[in-house]
Structures are given as C-alpha cells and as structure tokens.
VMD Tcl script that draws the C-alpha trace (Angstrom):
set ca {
  {146.60 116.87 86.69}
  {148.09 120.34 86.95}
  {151.48 121.08 85.38}
  {152.69 124.68 85.78}
  {156.18 125.68 84.72}
  {158.15 124.00 87.51}
  {161.17 121.77 87.28}
  {160.13 118.11 87.47}
  {161.74 114.95 88.80}
  {162.08 112.01 86.44}
  {159.20 110.37 88.32}
  {156.76 113.25 87.87}
  {157.84 113.69 84.26}
  {157.10 110.01 83.54}
  {153.61 110.27 85.04}
  {152.87 113.52 83.23}
  {154.00 112.07 79.90}
  {151.62 109.13 80.32}
  {148.74 111.45 81.24}
  {149.29 113.53 78.10}
  {149.04 110.34 76.07}
  {145.88 109.19 77.87}
  {147.46 106.22 79.64}
  {147.18 105.16 83.26}
  {150.50 104.60 85.06}
  {150.43 101.41 87.13}
  {152.83 100.78 90.00}
  {153.60 97.90 92.40}
  {154.54 98.20 96.08}
  {157.26 95.55 96.05}
  {160.58 95.59 97.87}
  {163.32 92.95 98.13}
  {166.25 92.92 100.57}
  {169.18 92.24 98.23}
  {170.61 94.39 95.48}
  {170.28 91.66 92.80}
  {166.73 90.84 93.87}
  {165.62 94.48 93.88}
  {167.27 95.12 90.50}
  {165.56 92.05 88.99}
  {162.18 93.20 90.27}
  {162.58 96.71 88.89}
  {163.71 95.42 85.49}
  {160.68 93.13 85.35}
  {158.34 96.03 86.15}
  {160.06 98.16 83.51}
  {159.52 95.41 80.93}
  {155.83 94.80 81.73}
  {153.22 95.28 79.02}
  {151.92 98.39 80.76}
  {152.81 102.00 81.43}
  {154.77 101.53 84.65}
  {156.94 103.21 87.24}
  {159.02 101.29 89.75}
  {158.97 101.07 93.53}
  {161.69 100.46 96.08}
  {159.76 99.62 99.26}
  {161.91 99.72 102.39}
  {162.02 97.23 105.25}
  {160.63 97.60 108.75}
  {164.01 98.16 110.44}
  {164.79 101.05 108.11}
  {161.32 102.47 108.69}
  {162.10 102.99 112.39}
  {165.75 103.99 111.92}
  {167.27 100.72 113.18}
  {169.87 100.49 110.44}
  {172.23 98.32 112.54}
  {169.62 95.53 112.68}
  {169.02 95.88 108.95}
  {172.76 95.56 108.31}
  {172.97 92.52 110.59}
  {170.08 90.87 108.74}
  {171.89 91.39 105.44}
  {175.13 89.99 106.84}
  {173.45 86.87 108.27}
  {171.02 86.26 105.42}
  {167.98 86.81 107.66}
  {164.69 87.72 106.03}
  {163.76 91.34 105.54}
  {160.41 92.59 104.27}
  {161.88 95.24 101.97}
  {165.02 96.96 100.73}
  {167.26 98.35 103.53}
  {168.26 101.50 101.68}
  {170.39 103.11 104.37}
  {172.16 99.86 105.30}
  {173.04 99.18 101.67}
  {174.14 102.79 101.25}
  {173.90 105.25 98.42}
  {176.72 103.82 96.29}
  {175.29 100.30 96.18}
  {171.80 101.65 95.51}
  {173.08 103.86 92.70}
  {174.81 100.86 91.11}
  {171.59 98.85 91.44}
  {169.63 101.54 89.65}
  {172.12 102.13 86.84}
  {170.60 99.58 84.40}
  {167.05 100.40 85.50}
  {166.51 104.14 85.20}
  {165.87 105.88 81.90}
  {163.78 104.49 79.09}
  {161.79 101.26 79.16}
  {162.07 98.84 76.21}
  {159.13 100.69 74.65}
  {161.12 103.93 74.70}
  {158.88 105.47 77.33}
  {160.46 107.04 80.43}
  {160.83 104.81 83.49}
  {161.41 106.19 86.98}
  {161.48 104.88 90.55}
  {159.87 105.99 93.81}
  {161.05 105.09 97.33}
  {158.27 104.00 99.72}
  {159.12 103.66 103.39}
  {156.45 104.23 106.10}
  {158.70 106.29 108.39}
  {157.56 108.96 110.85}
  {161.10 110.40 110.74}
  {162.41 109.95 107.17}
  {165.38 112.35 107.28}
  {168.08 109.66 106.98}
  {166.10 107.89 104.27}
  {165.74 111.13 102.31}
  {169.48 111.84 102.61}
  {170.35 108.40 101.25}
  {167.86 108.36 98.39}
  {169.12 111.77 97.25}
  {172.74 110.56 97.43}
  {171.69 107.56 95.34}
  {170.32 109.81 92.60}
  {166.60 109.46 93.39}
  {164.20 112.30 94.05}
  {160.73 110.78 94.49}
  {159.25 109.41 97.69}
  {155.99 109.47 99.68}
  {154.33 109.58 103.07}
  {153.47 112.53 105.25}
  {153.68 113.98 108.77}
  {150.27 112.57 109.74}
  {149.82 109.61 107.41}
  {153.18 108.04 108.30}
  {152.89 108.83 112.00}
  {149.43 107.92 113.27}
  {149.01 104.53 111.56}
  {152.60 103.29 111.77}
  {154.39 104.61 114.84}
  {154.26 105.75 118.44}
  {156.21 108.90 117.60}
  {154.46 112.01 118.98}
  {152.75 113.85 116.14}
  {154.60 117.10 116.88}
  {157.94 115.28 116.47}
  {156.82 113.73 113.19}
  {155.70 117.12 111.89}
  {159.11 118.62 112.68}
  {160.96 115.68 111.12}
  {158.87 115.82 107.98}
  {159.37 119.59 107.68}
  {163.16 119.11 107.74}
  {162.94 116.20 105.31}
  {160.82 118.12 102.81}
  {163.15 121.10 102.98}
  {166.15 118.83 102.38}
  {164.42 117.30 99.37}
  {163.59 120.70 97.95}
  {167.09 122.08 98.53}
  {169.09 119.11 97.27}
  {166.92 118.55 94.18}
  {166.80 122.19 93.16}
  {163.06 122.15 93.67}
  {162.47 119.18 91.37}
  {161.76 116.42 93.94}
  {158.36 114.72 93.95}
  {156.44 113.89 97.11}
  {153.29 111.79 97.34}
  {150.94 112.27 100.29}
  {149.76 109.04 101.88}
  {147.02 111.06 103.56}
  {144.29 109.58 101.37}
  {145.05 106.13 102.78}
  {145.64 106.55 106.55}
  {144.69 103.15 108.02}
  {143.76 101.90 104.56}
  {140.11 101.08 105.23}
  {136.93 102.06 107.09}
  {137.72 105.77 106.93}
  {134.94 107.86 105.37}
  {136.20 109.51 102.16}
  {135.72 113.10 103.32}
  {138.51 112.70 105.87}
  {140.78 110.91 103.38}
  {140.38 113.68 100.82}
  {140.94 116.38 103.43}
  {144.06 114.71 104.80}
  {145.63 114.32 101.36}
  {145.02 118.00 100.60}
  {146.33 119.13 103.99}
  {149.54 117.14 103.58}
  {149.88 118.56 100.07}
  {149.65 122.05 101.57}
  {152.30 121.02 104.14}
  {154.67 119.84 101.37}
  {154.19 123.06 99.44}
  {154.83 125.14 102.57}
  {158.18 123.36 103.01}
  {159.47 123.95 99.51}
  {158.14 121.16 97.32}
  {156.43 122.03 94.05}
  {155.71 118.57 92.61}
  {153.12 116.64 94.60}
  {150.76 113.70 94.24}
  {147.66 113.15 96.34}
  {146.52 109.66 97.25}
  {143.15 108.02 97.76}
  {142.54 104.42 98.83}
  {139.63 102.58 97.22}
  {136.93 102.00 99.84}
  {133.58 100.19 99.76}
  {131.36 101.87 97.16}
  {132.43 102.75 93.59}
  {130.24 105.84 93.20}
  {131.31 107.22 96.57}
  {134.94 106.62 95.59}
  {134.44 108.35 92.24}
  {132.88 111.31 94.03}
  {135.83 111.41 96.44}
  {138.38 111.40 93.62}
  {136.53 114.23 91.89}
  {136.47 116.20 95.14}
  {140.19 115.58 95.61}
  {140.93 116.96 92.15}
  {138.78 120.02 92.72}
  {140.37 120.88 96.07}
  {143.87 120.22 94.75}
  {143.18 122.69 91.96}
  {142.17 125.29 94.55}
  {144.90 124.81 97.14}
  {147.84 123.63 95.01}
  {147.28 125.61 91.83}
  {150.90 126.76 91.58}
  {152.35 123.25 91.85}
  {152.66 120.25 89.57}
  {150.23 117.69 90.96}
  {148.48 114.47 90.08}
  {146.23 111.93 91.80}
  {147.14 108.34 92.72}
  {144.57 105.65 93.56}
  {145.31 102.58 95.67}
  {143.60 99.28 94.93}
  {141.63 98.32 98.05}
  {144.08 98.02 100.95}
  {142.03 95.95 103.38}
  {141.28 92.22 103.56}
  {141.66 90.97 100.00}
  {139.46 88.30 98.35}
  {140.73 84.76 98.86}
  {139.58 83.45 95.48}
  {141.59 84.34 92.41}
  {138.48 85.41 90.44}
  {137.35 87.59 93.32}
  {140.80 89.18 93.70}
  {141.04 89.84 89.97}
  {137.58 91.39 89.96}
  {138.58 93.75 92.78}
  {141.81 94.69 91.00}
  {139.88 95.34 87.78}
  {137.34 97.46 89.64}
  {140.11 99.75 90.87}
  {141.46 100.09 87.32}
  {137.98 101.01 86.06}
  {137.64 103.52 88.90}
  {140.97 105.10 87.93}
  {140.00 105.27 84.26}
  {136.55 106.76 84.81}
  {137.87 109.49 87.13}
  {140.91 110.54 85.12}
  {143.30 109.35 87.82}
  {146.90 109.42 86.61}
  {148.47 106.59 88.66}
  {147.26 103.33 90.26}
  {149.02 101.35 93.01}
  {148.01 97.72 92.46}
  {147.60 94.65 94.63}
  {147.86 91.07 93.42}
  {145.63 87.99 93.71}
  {148.37 86.49 95.91}
  {147.80 89.09 98.66}
  {145.50 86.91 100.78}
  {147.88 83.95 100.84}
  {151.56 84.95 100.65}
  {154.06 87.65 99.78}
  {153.66 88.35 96.04}
  {156.51 87.37 93.73}
  {157.90 89.51 90.92}
  {155.78 87.52 88.50}
  {152.65 88.13 90.62}
  {153.31 91.86 90.52}
  {153.90 91.97 86.77}
  {150.70 90.04 86.07}
  {148.73 92.42 88.28}
  {150.24 95.46 86.55}
  {149.38 94.11 83.11}
  {145.86 93.13 84.14}
  {145.15 96.55 85.63}
  {146.57 98.38 82.62}
  {144.52 96.31 80.19}
  {141.31 96.85 82.17}
  {141.93 100.60 82.38}
  {142.50 100.78 78.63}
  {139.18 99.02 78.04}
  {137.40 101.46 80.37}
  {139.01 104.59 78.96}
  {136.52 107.28 77.99}
  {133.94 106.54 80.68}
  {133.63 109.77 82.67}
  {131.94 110.06 86.06}
  {129.26 112.69 86.60}
  {130.43 116.01 88.08}
  {131.16 116.06 91.80}
  {128.64 118.87 92.39}
  {125.86 116.35 91.77}
  {127.27 113.64 94.05}
  {124.91 111.99 96.49}
  {127.45 111.38 99.27}
  {128.50 114.94 100.15}
  {132.22 114.18 100.05}
  {133.30 117.57 98.69}
  {131.45 119.60 101.32}
  {132.74 117.41 104.15}
  {136.34 117.50 102.92}
  {136.26 121.25 102.38}
  {134.90 121.82 105.89}
  {137.68 119.70 107.40}
  {140.42 121.46 105.43}
  {139.11 124.91 106.33}
  {138.72 124.01 110.00}
  {142.42 123.08 110.19}
  {143.67 126.11 108.27}
  {141.72 128.36 110.65}
  {143.85 127.10 113.55}
  {146.96 129.00 112.47}
  {149.01 130.33 109.60}
  {151.60 127.54 109.91}
  {150.22 124.24 108.61}
  {152.42 121.97 110.78}
  {151.35 123.36 114.16}
  {147.77 123.62 112.85}
  {147.74 119.87 112.13}
  {149.03 119.10 115.63}
  {146.41 121.38 117.18}
  {143.64 119.88 115.04}
  {144.34 116.42 116.38}
  {144.72 117.74 119.94}
  {141.25 119.26 119.72}
  {139.75 116.30 117.87}
  {138.98 118.43 114.80}
  {140.70 115.62 112.91}
  {140.08 112.13 114.30}
  {140.92 108.92 112.44}
  {138.47 106.09 113.21}
  {139.94 102.98 114.84}
  {143.40 104.59 115.09}
  {145.12 103.84 118.43}
  {147.88 106.46 118.31}
  {148.12 108.49 121.54}
  {147.67 111.78 119.66}
  {144.45 110.66 117.98}
  {141.27 111.47 119.92}
  {139.75 108.08 119.11}
  {136.16 109.28 119.38}
  {135.15 108.82 115.73}
  {133.65 105.65 114.34}
  {132.42 104.67 110.89}
  {130.00 102.11 109.50}
  {128.97 100.67 106.13}
  {125.42 101.67 105.31}
  {122.75 99.79 103.36}
  {124.11 101.15 100.07}
  {127.57 99.82 100.86}
  {129.05 103.29 101.40}
  {131.18 104.43 104.33}
  {129.54 106.91 106.71}
  {130.23 108.38 110.13}
  {128.64 106.49 113.01}
  {130.08 109.06 115.42}
  {132.21 112.07 114.51}
  {133.59 113.10 117.90}
  {134.58 116.79 117.80}
  {135.03 116.93 114.03}
  {132.92 119.52 112.18}
  {131.03 116.85 110.25}
  {127.68 115.21 110.79}
  {127.19 111.57 111.76}
  {124.51 109.61 109.96}
  {121.05 110.22 111.37}
  {119.68 107.52 113.61}
  {122.98 105.75 114.30}
  {124.02 105.03 117.85}
  {127.31 106.58 118.95}
  {127.90 103.66 121.31}
  {130.72 101.14 120.94}
  {130.65 98.64 118.11}
  {130.66 94.95 118.89}
  {133.68 92.92 117.80}
  {131.57 91.02 115.29}
  {130.38 94.33 113.77}
  {133.96 95.45 113.17}
  {135.00 92.07 111.77}
  {132.02 92.14 109.44}
  {132.98 95.57 108.12}
  {136.62 94.58 107.68}
  {135.60 91.56 105.60}
  {132.77 93.30 103.70}
  {134.71 93.83 100.47}
  {136.46 90.47 100.58}
  {133.24 88.55 101.09}
  {131.36 90.55 98.47}
  {133.87 89.87 95.73}
  {134.45 86.24 96.69}
  {130.70 85.62 96.82}
  {130.18 87.22 93.41}
  {133.03 85.16 91.97}
  {131.60 81.86 93.23}
  {127.87 82.58 92.89}
  {127.32 85.38 90.36}
  {123.98 87.06 90.86}
  {121.49 86.95 87.96}
  {121.04 90.10 85.92}
  {123.35 93.09 85.47}
  {125.34 94.36 88.43}
  {127.86 97.16 88.36}
  {130.21 95.70 90.99}
  {129.98 93.70 94.22}
  {131.03 96.87 96.06}
  {127.59 98.33 95.39}
  {125.81 95.42 97.01}
}
mol new
graphics top color blue
foreach p $ca { graphics top sphere $p radius 0.5 }
foreach p [lrange $ca 0 end-1] q [lrange $ca 1 end] { graphics top cylinder $p $q radius 0.2 }
display resetview
C-alpha cells in the first residue's frame, strides 16, 4: 500500500485504516434489486465478524444503459440480478445508505463501493456521486472486452470522461479500482493480468484520479499467484508512486467446487494468499456459488470464514519476487513498456496495442481483441502461454500453437474445481500445500 498526502474517499480511508492495523478487508460482490433488500444486505455485511466494506452490485440492464427496462422490472416485480442504481435514482439510494455508512458496530469505518460492469459508466458515475458515493471500479479495457460489444475506442473515451467527472465532483478524493487483473476471470497468464491492472491504473491517474486499487484474480497455482501479487506491488510502486494505492485479490472466479468442503478450502486458500502477500482487500465467493445465487447469510459466512483464515495466516511472508520461478515480473514489465512506447497518451496507446496484438486476451471474443493468444496449465499447475500471438512475450517451449480441442478447454476450466473437490472427498496422504499445486 502507498499512501501519499492526497485526499481520500471514505472507501480508501477504511481500507487504509485496516492495513495500518494489520487486518485484511473482506468484501462481497452482492447486489439486490430493491431498496430494503440492498439496505438489509449492507447492514448484514457491516455487522459481520470481520473487517468489511460493502458492495452495491448493479444489474445487467443498468450495465448496458437500459434504464427503462430496469425501471419496468422494478414496477412489475420482475427479477433483476443487481441494484438498478440509475432507475432508483440518487435520492432513493442516498436514503438507503443513510443508516449504513459511517462506523460499524465495532467502531471501525464502513464504506461502500459500486460495482457495475459497464463499458460506458458515465450515467452510473453521475448517479453514484449524486447519491453521496465516491468509490467504484472497472476500466476501459477490463469492462469492455469481456462484457460488451462496444468498440474499445468508444469505451476508452467514455471511461476518460467518467474518470474526469469522478475527479472533478469529488475534489480529487474518489477511489477507482481497476478490474484489469481479472479480465475474463480465468485462464489468463498472470503477466498479462498484472500488466493490465497497472496500465488501467496509469489511465486513471492520467484522467485525474489519485486513489486507485489494482486487482488480481486468483488463478491455478499459489506460488505463481504470490509472485504475480508481488510483481503487481512492485510495478504499482514504480508507476503510481504519487497516488494512494492498494491491491485487491479476487477469490478464484472460474468454475467453483461443487462440494462444500472443496469450496471452503478454495475460499480459505485465497485468504491465505492475501495474508502471505500483504494484500489489503479480498473479494470473496461463497460455497453456494456452484448451485444458486448466494443469500445475505451465505455472503456473511464467507466473509467471516475468509477473515478468520487470513488472521490465522498473518505473518507468513512470500519470498521476494526477484527470486520467483515463473517470470511474472519480467513479462508484466515488458507488456507495460510495450504499450507506453506506442504514444504519450495512455488511452490511444491501449487502443493501438490491441489493434496490433501487443495486448491479446486469450479466449476473448471481442472484435477488437486479436484472438491469437492461447494459454495452458502446465505440469506444475501453473498458467503459461501456449501461443502469444504478436505479444512481446515467449510461449512455453515445445507447445503447439495449434487450436485446442474442446475437451482440452473444458479440462482447464474445471481444473481448479476438480482439484479441490477431489481433495475434499479423497484427501491425499502426507502433507500437501494446496490442491492448486497438484
């Protein structure tokens, strides 16, 4: 974490306070369509036996700017998969938040972040600011390529205007989290995830924001992930030294274990990973993920479980990144530098990097993604490049650049789920660090 003398949002201040006290902040991703339901969920998170911040996750209509359909769903009682912020409006959202924001029952600060998934978040940003909030997340690449058909150049422009609005309306205090370290959530080698988080952080800074968090999604090998998180911290210190920044880890975002013991083991492994790498914030998943939409109670239990596991693991420090065996730092640095060399303006440079294939997200079908890169899980269980397209990185020696079979891709997508479920049902004899290393 870096905390220069900049004005901070309530969200960043809450995370920084926890970091100073040596506690991991845990956060859910939940969103409910009604004002009472969303308020109840936030109050439950605030009252959890953990150091928490709250989330208002928006619905799919709001994500794409279809606020009329969101309003109609509210009027007719139809299901929505999140909170329709713009349809509810700023006044109703402000009233919802009135009993939530401030101090938790423990006396610790409690703040809320809006999560949305929009390639054009300008209307969302306007409403959240009017509602008294100043923390959100996403990015011009990370909320365009995986989630929309919006041309990347349009998303870059929309995100530039949105960041500038946030900076202006908040007096420079707003907090923005890059989703760049997640992208499609799985099967993306960590070097690209680290590079994308740093590049979006640079984009936010260029457009007026001075409080930033950088994400990373847990992948398939704990030591590779620890190396990636260390590389992310090192590069953030170099490129964002004059900002307030921290790192946020996501519990594995792919196919989740179907057994409760397997799901809990995966959740605990992410908490241990956060603790051993000094990560300030963890976005959790619940054991219900494989079966249904998690309830408020599911989320609270997951938050408390993760916090307890992190507390038990506190003090375990990973070896320095310079001695890592996976080369994540060198790969990420090369990718960042290759983009910055394309121009002095980071937005156009990102667009040009994807046009040339200098950045290429594996298995991403967006029209502005080259689609020539592929990854695979090696014998160690780590993610590597099978083919790198035009990116300035090296594919693993001896791997064919030909197309993967459907069964190969399915096997990789289920690798983590099967490993944790298998370990939960048939634990292997003798000590093992985690099923991810198998």
